[in-house]
Structures are given as C-alpha cells and as structure tokens.
A tleap script that builds the chain and sets N, CA, C and O, in Angstrom:
source leaprc.protein.ff14SB
mol = sequence {
  NMET THR ASP LEU VAL ASN SER VAL MET LEU
  ALA ALA ALA SER ALA GLY SER LEU ALA PHE
  GLY VAL LEU ALA ALA TYR ALA VAL LEU ARG
  THR GLY PHE ALA LEU MET ARG PRO GLN ARG
  GLN ASP VAL VAL LEU LYS ALA ARG THR ARG
  VAL ALA ARG CVAL
}
set mol.1.N position { 46.154 -1.292 -13.887 }
set mol.1.CA position { 45.598 -2.514 -13.341 }
set mol.1.C position { 45.037 -2.289 -11.935 }
set mol.1.O position { 44.012 -2.861 -11.564 }
set mol.2.N position { 45.712 -1.464 -11.179 }
set mol.2.CA position { 45.257 -1.185 -9.821 }
set mol.2.C position { 43.919 -0.462 -9.837 }
set mol.2.O position { 43.067 -0.709 -8.983 }
set mol.3.N position { 43.729 0.434 -10.808 }
set mol.3.CA position { 42.459 1.149 -10.902 }
set mol.3.C position { 41.311 0.193 -11.225 }
set mol.3.O position { 40.198 0.362 -10.729 }
set mol.4.N position { 41.586 -0.804 -12.053 }
set mol.4.CA position { 40.559 -1.786 -12.395 }
set mol.4.C position { 40.176 -2.606 -11.166 }
set mol.4.O position { 38.995 -2.851 -10.920 }
set mol.5.N position { 41.163 -3.022 -10.408 }
set mol.5.CA position { 40.894 -3.806 -9.195 }
set mol.5.C position { 40.115 -2.956 -8.196 }
set mol.5.O position { 39.174 -3.442 -7.568 }
set mol.6.N position { 40.498 -1.701 -8.049 }
set mol.6.CA position { 39.781 -0.815 -7.132 }
set mol.6.C position { 38.339 -0.595 -7.590 }
set mol.6.O position { 37.429 -0.546 -6.762 }
set mol.7.N position { 38.130 -0.465 -8.875 }
set mol.7.CA position { 36.778 -0.277 -9.399 }
set mol.7.C position { 35.912 -1.516 -9.171 }
set mol.7.O position { 34.743 -1.411 -8.801 }
set mol.8.N position { 36.503 -2.688 -9.398 }
set mol.8.CA position { 35.762 -3.935 -9.163 }
set mol.8.C position { 35.437 -4.087 -7.690 }
set mol.8.O position { 34.323 -4.479 -7.342 }
set mol.9.N position { 36.380 -3.786 -6.827 }
set mol.9.CA position { 36.130 -3.870 -5.389 }
set mol.9.C position { 35.053 -2.883 -4.947 }
set mol.9.O position { 34.222 -3.207 -4.098 }
set mol.10.N position { 35.067 -1.702 -5.512 }
set mol.10.CA position { 34.054 -0.696 -5.181 }
set mol.10.C position { 32.679 -1.151 -5.645 }
set mol.10.O position { 31.696 -1.000 -4.919 }
set mol.11.N position { 32.604 -1.704 -6.844 }
set mol.11.CA position { 31.324 -2.192 -7.358 }
set mol.11.C position { 30.814 -3.364 -6.513 }
set mol.11.O position { 29.622 -3.435 -6.214 }
set mol.12.N position { 31.695 -4.270 -6.132 }
set mol.12.CA position { 31.289 -5.411 -5.311 }
set mol.12.C position { 30.834 -4.958 -3.929 }
set mol.12.O position { 29.860 -5.484 -3.392 }
set mol.13.N position { 31.529 -3.991 -3.354 }
set mol.13.CA position { 31.149 -3.489 -2.037 }
set mol.13.C position { 29.807 -2.771 -2.082 }
set mol.13.O position { 28.990 -2.917 -1.173 }
set mol.14.N position { 29.578 -1.999 -3.135 }
set mol.14.CA position { 28.302 -1.287 -3.225 }
set mol.14.C position { 27.156 -2.261 -3.475 }
set mol.14.O position { 26.070 -2.076 -2.925 }
set mol.15.N position { 27.368 -3.293 -4.288 }
set mol.15.CA position { 26.325 -4.293 -4.528 }
set mol.15.C position { 26.038 -5.090 -3.257 }
set mol.15.O position { 24.881 -5.376 -2.949 }
set mol.16.N position { 27.069 -5.441 -2.536 }
set mol.16.CA position { 26.880 -6.156 -1.268 }
set mol.16.C position { 26.164 -5.313 -0.239 }
set mol.16.O position { 25.313 -5.811 0.498 }
set mol.17.N position { 26.500 -4.051 -0.186 }
set mol.17.CA position { 25.836 -3.133 0.740 }
set mol.17.C position { 24.361 -2.974 0.396 }
set mol.17.O position { 23.507 -2.951 1.283 }
set mol.18.N position { 24.070 -2.867 -0.885 }
set mol.18.CA position { 22.682 -2.737 -1.328 }
set mol.18.C position { 21.903 -4.009 -1.004 }
set mol.18.O position { 20.766 -3.936 -0.536 }
set mol.19.N position { 22.497 -5.162 -1.247 }
set mol.19.CA position { 21.829 -6.432 -0.957 }
set mol.19.C position { 21.568 -6.585 0.540 }
set mol.19.O position { 20.497 -7.039 0.943 }
set mol.20.N position { 22.539 -6.209 1.355 }
set mol.20.CA position { 22.356 -6.296 2.799 }
set mol.20.C position { 21.240 -5.360 3.266 }
set mol.20.O position { 20.437 -5.728 4.124 }
set mol.21.N position { 21.190 -4.166 2.708 }
set mol.21.CA position { 20.136 -3.219 3.076 }
set mol.21.C position { 18.753 -3.717 2.703 }
set mol.21.O position { 17.803 -3.562 3.471 }
set mol.22.N position { 18.640 -4.315 1.527 }
set mol.22.CA position { 17.345 -4.843 1.087 }
set mol.22.C position { 16.913 -5.993 1.988 }
set mol.22.O position { 15.753 -6.051 2.396 }
set mol.23.N position { 17.825 -6.909 2.303 }
set mol.23.CA position { 17.479 -8.034 3.163 }
set mol.23.C position { 17.146 -7.577 4.590 }
set mol.23.O position { 16.250 -8.134 5.224 }
set mol.24.N position { 17.855 -6.582 5.086 }
set mol.24.CA position { 17.559 -6.072 6.424 }
set mol.24.C position { 16.185 -5.407 6.458 }
set mol.24.O position { 15.427 -5.601 7.409 }
set mol.25.N position { 15.861 -4.625 5.430 }
set mol.25.CA position { 14.548 -3.986 5.373 }
set mol.25.C position { 13.449 -5.036 5.260 }
set mol.25.O position { 12.393 -4.895 5.877 }
set mol.26.N position { 13.684 -6.081 4.483 }
set mol.26.CA position { 12.701 -7.155 4.355 }
set mol.26.C position { 12.462 -7.823 5.707 }
set mol.26.O position { 11.317 -8.092 6.072 }
set mol.27.N position { 13.524 -8.091 6.445 }
set mol.27.CA position { 13.388 -8.743 7.749 }
set mol.27.C position { 12.625 -7.850 8.729 }
set mol.27.O position { 11.778 -8.335 9.479 }
set mol.28.N position { 12.921 -6.557 8.726 }
set mol.28.CA position { 12.240 -5.634 9.639 }
set mol.28.C position { 10.754 -5.551 9.300 }
set mol.28.O position { 9.911 -5.610 10.195 }
set mol.29.N position { 10.427 -5.416 8.015 }
set mol.29.CA position { 9.021 -5.316 7.626 }
set mol.29.C position { 8.278 -6.625 7.873 }
set mol.29.O position { 7.127 -6.607 8.310 }
set mol.30.N position { 8.912 -7.746 7.604 }
set mol.30.CA position { 8.251 -9.035 7.850 }
set mol.30.C position { 7.964 -9.225 9.331 }
set mol.30.O position { 6.901 -9.723 9.701 }
set mol.31.N position { 8.900 -8.832 10.176 }
set mol.31.CA position { 8.694 -8.931 11.619 }
set mol.31.C position { 7.575 -7.996 12.072 }
set mol.31.O position { 6.733 -8.369 12.889 }
set mol.32.N position { 7.576 -6.785 11.536 }
set mol.32.CA position { 6.527 -5.833 11.914 }
set mol.32.C position { 5.148 -6.297 11.501 }
set mol.32.O position { 4.203 -6.185 12.282 }
set mol.33.N position { 5.010 -6.812 10.301 }
set mol.33.CA position { 3.702 -7.295 9.859 }
set mol.33.C position { 3.279 -8.544 10.622 }
set mol.33.O position { 2.088 -8.748 10.857 }
set mol.34.N position { 4.237 -9.381 11.010 }
set mol.34.CA position { 3.896 -10.559 11.814 }
set mol.34.C position { 3.390 -10.139 13.189 }
set mol.34.O position { 2.489 -10.773 13.738 }
set mol.35.N position { 3.958 -9.086 13.742 }
set mol.35.CA position { 3.491 -8.601 15.044 }
set mol.35.C position { 2.130 -7.926 14.949 }
set mol.35.O position { 1.369 -7.942 15.917 }
set mol.36.N position { 1.808 -7.332 13.803 }
set mol.36.CA position { 0.518 -6.665 13.635 }
set mol.36.C position { -0.598 -7.637 13.269 }
set mol.36.O position { -1.773 -7.277 13.348 }
set mol.37.N position { -0.257 -8.857 12.872 }
set mol.37.CA position { -1.264 -9.843 12.482 }
set mol.37.C position { -2.146 -10.161 13.681 }
set mol.37.O position { -1.640 -10.322 14.791 }
set mol.38.N position { -3.452 -10.253 13.477 }
set mol.38.CA position { -4.329 -10.592 14.597 }
set mol.38.C position { -3.981 -11.967 15.165 }
set mol.38.O position { -3.730 -12.919 14.426 }
set mol.39.N position { -3.974 -12.042 16.474 }
set mol.39.CA position { -3.635 -13.299 17.128 }
set mol.39.C position { -4.840 -14.218 17.160 }
set mol.39.O position { -5.977 -13.764 17.293 }
set mol.40.N position { -4.585 -15.513 17.037 }
set mol.40.CA position { -5.674 -16.485 17.097 }
set mol.40.C position { -6.152 -16.622 18.534 }
set mol.40.O position { -5.352 -16.628 19.470 }
set mol.41.N position { -7.463 -16.731 18.699 }
set mol.41.CA position { -8.024 -16.959 20.017 }
set mol.41.C position { -8.678 -18.335 20.014 }
set mol.41.O position { -9.382 -18.706 19.075 }
set mol.42.N position { -8.429 -19.081 21.083 }
set mol.42.CA position { -9.015 -20.410 21.183 }
set mol.42.C position { -10.494 -20.284 21.515 }
set mol.42.O position { -10.879 -19.532 22.411 }
set mol.43.N position { -11.314 -21.022 20.788 }
set mol.43.CA position { -12.752 -21.017 21.009 }
set mol.43.C position { -13.168 -22.437 21.355 }
set mol.43.O position { -12.816 -23.389 20.658 }
set mol.44.N position { -13.922 -22.565 22.437 }
set mol.44.CA position { -14.380 -23.877 22.854 }
set mol.44.C position { -15.649 -24.211 22.075 }
set mol.44.O position { -16.627 -23.463 22.111 }
set mol.45.N position { -15.622 -25.331 21.377 }
set mol.45.CA position { -16.780 -25.783 20.616 }
set mol.45.C position { -17.364 -27.015 21.274 }
set mol.45.O position { -16.642 -27.893 21.745 }
set mol.46.N position { -18.697 -27.063 21.297 }
set mol.46.CA position { -19.356 -28.253 21.829 }
set mol.46.C position { -19.465 -29.278 20.707 }
set mol.46.O position { -20.043 -29.010 19.654 }
set mol.47.N position { -18.910 -30.433 20.950 }
set mol.47.CA position { -18.931 -31.484 19.939 }
set mol.47.C position { -20.166 -32.349 20.147 }
set mol.47.O position { -20.450 -32.802 21.256 }
set mol.48.N position { -20.888 -32.566 19.062 }
set mol.48.CA position { -22.052 -33.449 19.120 }
set mol.48.C position { -21.807 -34.603 18.165 }
set mol.48.O position { -21.323 -34.424 17.048 }
set mol.49.N position { -22.154 -35.793 18.637 }
set mol.49.CA position { -22.005 -36.959 17.755 }
set mol.49.C position { -23.314 -37.157 17.022 }
set mol.49.O position { -24.389 -36.986 17.598 }
set mol.50.N position { -23.228 -37.510 15.776 }
set mol.50.CA position { -24.401 -37.798 14.975 }
set mol.50.C position { -24.301 -39.211 14.451 }
set mol.50.O position { -23.221 -39.687 14.099 }
set mol.51.N position { -25.415 -39.858 14.403 }
set mol.51.CA position { -25.457 -41.211 13.885 }
set mol.51.C position { -25.989 -41.124 12.464 }
set mol.51.O position { -26.988 -40.453 12.202 }
set mol.52.N position { -25.318 -41.802 11.558 }
set mol.52.CA position { -25.742 -41.794 10.166 }
set mol.52.C position { -26.985 -42.659 10.013 }
set mol.52.O position { -27.026 -43.796 10.483 }
set mol.53.N position { -27.990 -42.111 9.356 }
set mol.53.CA position { -29.217 -42.872 9.106 }
set mol.53.C position { -29.091 -43.536 7.741 }
set mol.53.O position { -28.835 -42.890 6.725 }
set mol.54.N position { -29.277 -44.826 7.760 }
set mol.54.CA position { -29.146 -45.578 6.511 }
set mol.54.C position { -30.501 -46.094 6.082 }
set mol.54.O position { -30.611 -46.755 5.050 }
savepdb mol mol.pdb
quit
C-alpha cells in the first residue's frame, strides 16, 4: 500500500511540476512578445467639419 501511495504522490508531483513549467514558460514568452510589440505613437489629426448637402 505504501508503494502505491508513493507512486501516486510521485505522479502528482511530476504532473504539477510539468504544469508549473508550462505556465511559467507561457508567462515569460507572453511578456517577451508584449515587450517586442511596436508601441503606438500618438498622431495629431486635423479635424474638419463637413456639412451634409441635402
């Protein structure tokens, strides 16, 4: 019985470790790609009003 409990604990620990590694890699890559994204630059536009011709 002890061997079964140890095996289950080992499997749970390895699955948890794998899940944590995947989530950590996802967070690092998402942050890196967000930093590499081109930044928006504000552009001043001249607004002109138009009157609708009926």
